[in-house]
C-alpha positions, 0 to 999 in steps of 0.5 A: 670828488673821487673815492676808492676802497681797497686793502692799502694800509693793512691787509685785512682792513679796508682803506677808504680813499677820498680825493678833493681837488678844491680843498686847501685853497684849490691845491687839492687833497687826497685823504686815507681813512680806515674804519675805527675798531668796534665802530662805524666811524672812519679815522683819518690816517694821512693826507696828501696835498697838491703843490700847484693851484688848480692842478686837479690833484685829487680829481681822479683816483684808481685803486688796484692790485697791480702785481697780484700780491693782495695789496691795493695801490692808490 
């Protein structure tokens, strides 16, 4: 399992990224969440699923602003 936080989807809202390499019958999955307005719950925005069994998709994540534009990339 891997996690990361950054301004990925919207500039002022933190995006929480979670990778789970054993989800979806060992294909792996990465999910992006944002905090719900006025609450403490997270809302799922979108997911990516790996394409090969046991490939380790979602095992490791990096969140960084590579070009100093204020947006993070995962």
